[in-house]
C-alpha positions in Angstrom: 20.8 -6.8 -6.4 22.2 -3.4 -7.3 23.1 -1.2 -4.4 23.2 2.5 -4.1 26.4 4.3 -3.2 27.4 7.8 -4.3 24.3 8.5 -6.4 21.9 7.5 -3.6 24.0 9.5 -1.0 23.6 12.5 -3.3 19.8 12.3 -3.1 19.9 11.6 0.6 21.8 14.9 1.0 18.7 16.8 -0.1 17.0 15.6 3.1 19.6 16.9 5.5 21.4 19.8 3.7 20.1 23.1 2.3 22.4 22.7 -0.7 21.7 19.6 -2.7 24.9 19.7 -4.8 27.0 18.2 -2.0 28.8 15.8 -4.3 30.3 17.9 -7.0 31.3 14.9 -9.0 27.6 13.9 -9.7 25.5 16.2 -11.9 21.8 16.4 -11.1 21.1 19.3 -13.5 19.4 17.0 -16.0 15.6 16.8 -15.9 15.8 13.2 -14.8 18.5 11.1 -13.2 17.9 7.4 -13.4 19.4 5.6 -10.5 18.4 2.0 -11.0 16.6 -0.3 -13.4 14.3 -3.0 -12.0 16.3 -6.0 -10.8 16.0 -9.3 -12.5 13.3 -11.5 -11.0 15.6 -13.9 -9.1 17.0 -11.1 -7.1 13.6 -10.2 -5.8 13.9 -13.3 -3.5 16.5 -11.4 -1.6 13.8 -8.9 -0.5 12.2 -11.6 1.6 14.7 -10.6 4.3 13.3 -8.3 7.0 15.9 -5.6 6.3 16.0 -3.8 3.0 19.4 -2.2 3.8 23.0 -3.1 3.3 26.2 -1.2 4.1 25.8 0.6 0.8 22.2 1.9 1.4 18.6 0.7 0.8 17.5 -1.6 -1.9 15.1 -0.5 -4.5 13.2 -2.8 -6.9 11.4 0.0 -8.7 13.2 2.4 -11.0 14.2 5.6 -9.2 14.4 8.9 -11.1 15.4 12.0 -9.3 14.3 15.4 -10.8 12.8 18.7 -9.7 9.3 17.2 -9.2 10.6 14.5 -6.9 12.6 17.1 -5.0 9.5 19.3 -4.6 7.6 16.5 -3.0 10.5 15.6 -0.7 10.5 19.2 0.5 6.8 19.2 0.9 6.8 16.1 3.0 9.6 17.6 5.1 7.7 20.8 5.5 4.0 21.6 5.2 3.1 17.9 4.8 5.4 16.7 7.6 2.6 15.9 10.1 0.6 13.7 7.8 3.6 12.0 6.4 4.8 11.1 9.9 1.4 9.4 10.4 1.9 7.5 7.2 5.4 6.4 8.3 4.1 5.3 11.7 1.4 3.2 10.0 3.9 1.7 7.6 5.5 -0.4 10.4 2.1 -2.1 10.9 1.0 -2.6 7.3 4.1 -3.1 5.1 4.9 -6.5 6.7 1.5 -7.6 5.5 1.6 -5.9 2.1 5.1 -6.6 0.8 5.0 -10.4 1.1 1.8 -10.5 -1.0 3.5 -8.6 -3.8 6.7 -10.6 -3.6 4.8 -13.9 -3.7 3.2 -12.8 -7.0 6.5 -11.7 -8.5 5.9 -8.0 -8.3 8.4 -5.4 -6.9 7.7 -5.0 -3.2 8.2 -1.3 -3.5 4.8 -1.1 -5.1 3.6 -1.1 -1.5 4.4 2.6 -1.4 1.5 3.2 -3.8 -0.8 2.4 -0.9 1.1 5.0 1.1 0.4 7.8 -1.3 -3.1 6.5 -2.2 -4.4 6.4 1.4 -1.6 6.7 3.9 -2.2 2.9 4.6 -5.7 3.8 6.0 -8.2 1.0 5.8 -11.0 3.6 6.3 -9.9 6.1 3.6 -12.7 7.2 1.2 -12.0 9.5 -1.7 -14.3 12.1 -3.3 -14.9 9.4 -6.1 -15.9 6.9 -3.4 -12.7 4.9 -3.8 -12.2 3.0 -0.5 -9.5 1.4 1.5 -5.7 1.3 1.5 -5.5 0.7 -2.3 -8.5 3.1 -3.1 -10.6 0.8 -5.3 -13.8 2.0 -6.8 -16.6 -0.6 -6.6 -16.5 -1.7 -10.2 -12.7 -2.3 -10.3 -12.8 -4.0 -6.9 -15.4 -6.5 -8.0 -13.6 -7.1 -11.3 -10.5 -8.2 -9.3 -12.4 -10.4 -6.9 -13.3 -8.3 -3.9 -16.7 -8.6 -2.2 -18.5 -5.2 -1.9 -22.0 -5.3 -0.4 -24.1 -3.6 2.2 -22.6 -6.0 4.8 -19.0 -6.5 3.7 -16.5 -4.3 1.9 -13.3 -6.2 1.3 -11.6 -3.1 -0.1 -10.9 -2.3 3.6 -9.1 -5.7 4.1 -5.4 -5.0 3.8 -4.4 -8.5 2.6 -7.4 -9.1 0.3 -7.2 -5.6 -1.3 -3.4 -6.1 -1.8 -4.0 -9.3 -3.6 -6.5 -7.5 -5.9 -4.1 -4.6 -6.4 -1.2 -7.0 -7.2 -3.4 -8.7 -9.8 -4.4 -5.4 -11.3 -0.9 -3.9 -11.3 0.5 -7.1 -12.9 -2.2 -6.8 -15.6 -1.2 -3.1 -16.2 2.5 -3.9 -16.4 1.9 -6.6 -19.0 0.0 -4.0 -20.9 2.5 -1.2 -20.7 5.9 -2.9 -19.9 6.7 0.0 -17.5 6.1 0.3 -13.8 5.7 4.1 -14.1 3.0 3.7 -16.7 1.4 0.9 -14.8 1.2 3.1 -11.7 -0.1 6.0 -13.8 -2.8 3.7 -15.3 -3.7 2.6 -11.8 -4.4 6.2 -11.0 -6.2 7.4 -14.1 -7.2 4.2 -15.9 -5.6 2.2 -18.6 -7.7 3.5 -21.4 -6.6 7.1 -20.8 -2.9 6.0 -20.8 -3.4 4.0 -24.1 -5.0 7.1 -25.7 -2.1 9.3 -24.6 0.5 6.9 -25.9 -1.2 6.6 -29.2 -1.6 10.4 -29.5 2.0 11.3 -28.7 3.7 8.2 -30.0 5.8 7.7 -26.9 5.6 5.4 -23.9 7.9 7.5 -21.8 6.1 8.5 -18.6 8.1 11.7 -18.1 7.5 12.9 -21.7 3.8 12.1 -21.5 3.4 13.8 -18.1 4.5 17.1 -19.6 1.7 17.2 -22.2 -1.1 19.7 -21.6 -3.9 17.0 -21.6 -2.1 14.8 -19.1 -4.1 14.8 -15.8 -2.5 17.0 -13.2 -3.1 14.4 -10.4 -1.3 11.7 -12.4 1.5 14.1 -13.3 2.3 14.3 -9.6 1.6 10.7 -8.9 5.0 9.1 -9.8 7.0 12.0 -8.2 5.0 11.5 -5.0 5.6 7.8 -5.1 9.4 8.2 -5.6 9.6 10.9 -2.9 7.6 8.7 -0.4 9.8 5.7 -1.2 13.0 7.5 -0.7 12.0 9.0 2.6 10.3 5.8 3.9 13.5 3.8 3.4 15.7 6.2 5.3 13.4 8.4 7.4 16.1 9.6 9.8 18.2 11.0 7.0 15.3 13.2 6.0 14.6 14.5 9.5 12.0 12.0 10.6 13.6 10.9 13.8 10.6 11.2 16.1 8.5 8.2 14.8 6.0 6.3 16.9 5.8 3.1 14.9 2.5 1.1 15.2 3.0 -2.5 16.1 2.7 -5.0 13.2 -0.7 -6.8 12.9 -0.6 -10.2 14.7 -3.7 -12.3 14.8 -5.3 -15.7 14.5 -7.9 -16.5 11.7 -11.2 -17.8 12.8 -13.9 -19.2 10.5 -16.9 -17.5 12.0 -20.4 -18.8 11.2 -23.0 -16.6 9.5 -24.9 -14.6 12.0 -21.9 -13.8 14.2 -22.1 -10.5 16.0 -18.5 -9.1 16.4 -19.4 -7.1 19.5 -20.9 -10.1 21.2 -17.8 -12.2 20.3 -15.5 -9.5 21.7 -17.4 -9.4 25.0 -17.3 -13.2 25.2 -13.6 -13.1 24.8 -13.2 -10.5 27.5 -12.1 -7.8 25.1 -13.3 -4.2 24.5 -16.5 -4.2 22.5 -14.8 -2.7 19.4 -11.7 -5.0 19.5 -12.9 -7.5 16.8 -14.5 -4.8 14.6 -11.2 -2.9 14.6 -9.4 -6.0 13.4 -12.0 -6.6 10.7 -13.0 -3.2 9.2 -14.3 -5.0 6.0 -17.3 -6.2 8.1 -18.9 -2.8 8.0 -22.1 -3.6 10.0 -20.2 -5.5 12.7 -22.2 -8.6 11.8 -21.7 -11.5 9.5 -24.9 -12.0 7.5 -26.8 -15.2 7.8 -26.6 -15.6 4.0 -23.0 -16.6 4.4 -22.3 -20.0 5.8 -19.1 -18.7 7.3 -16.6 -15.9 6.9 -12.9 -15.8 8.0 -12.2 -13.1 10.5 -9.2 -12.0 12.5 -9.1 -12.4 16.3 -6.4 -11.8 18.9 -3.7 -14.5 19.1 -4.6 -17.0 21.8 -8.4 -16.7 21.6 -9.1 -19.2 18.9 -10.4 -22.0 21.3 -12.7 -19.5 23.1 -14.0 -18.2 19.8 -14.9 -21.8 18.8 -16.7 -22.3 22.0 -18.6 -19.0 21.4 -19.7 -20.3 18.0 -20.7 -23.7 19.3 -22.8 -22.1 22.1 -24.5 -19.8 19.7 -25.5 -22.6 17.4 -26.8 -24.6 20.3 -29.0 -21.7 21.3 -30.2 -21.2 17.7 -31.1 -24.9 17.5 -33.1 -24.7 20.7 -34.9 -21.6 19.5 -36.0 -23.2 16.3 -37.2 -26.5 17.7 
């Protein structure tokens, strides 16, 4: 795995110094400054370790380019956007441990997890003006194409693990198509057909060149710089002035195969929990109720309550059988 030394420290200096030319021996005057190429696949196994840091700095397994657009977003997140970015950082401690292993298991760079950061701030309840939903901001058609259930009862776009599996499949498809993680991410934002049209029109597959064209969507023009800025800060928040974090605890739960007809509020009360405890763990069950049309549905419950949940299900079925005799 390549490690960052002087070049990375130069970028970190932008987070803590007013002058970003701290290291005179490194020139950042060029429009882009490529730091790393993606590592070979075998090296990705090293990222299974809990820490992404070494004595020489953080690991990156996406290409990192530093330019004026990235610098602008770093300064925005440090300034006007500081409050919201702190919320994103706090949430990252809860959701990255669930997201990154899914990406790694499928051979994708784990740093793609930061796409969910800039898409939704890791919010399971995020809804865009285009009705894209969940941490990965899927619209209905794309969600269903990649295996997510979206109905009046259940919306798996809100499930962190299931939506990450779908996003990983989609991003892998895009990378096979474009052979570039920058273009794959751009296509995730604006659609693969639009990217294909731009490549054909301008005879280049360089994201930075395409993003300067007049007909390149403004939102996608900022998408990759936002991703890189978020990734740089998130891997070393203290060096960018984020020293007052309140990390959310990682998600820990047991999985219970609940029968159709299960009311999550009733289950929570049976377990002696606040009435919204189970619905909070299962935001994809949008009515708080597993429809009878499903034989069963896997839900998350607090660790240690699995035996009680099974007793709840058994008592419920017993009552149902008596009622129908």
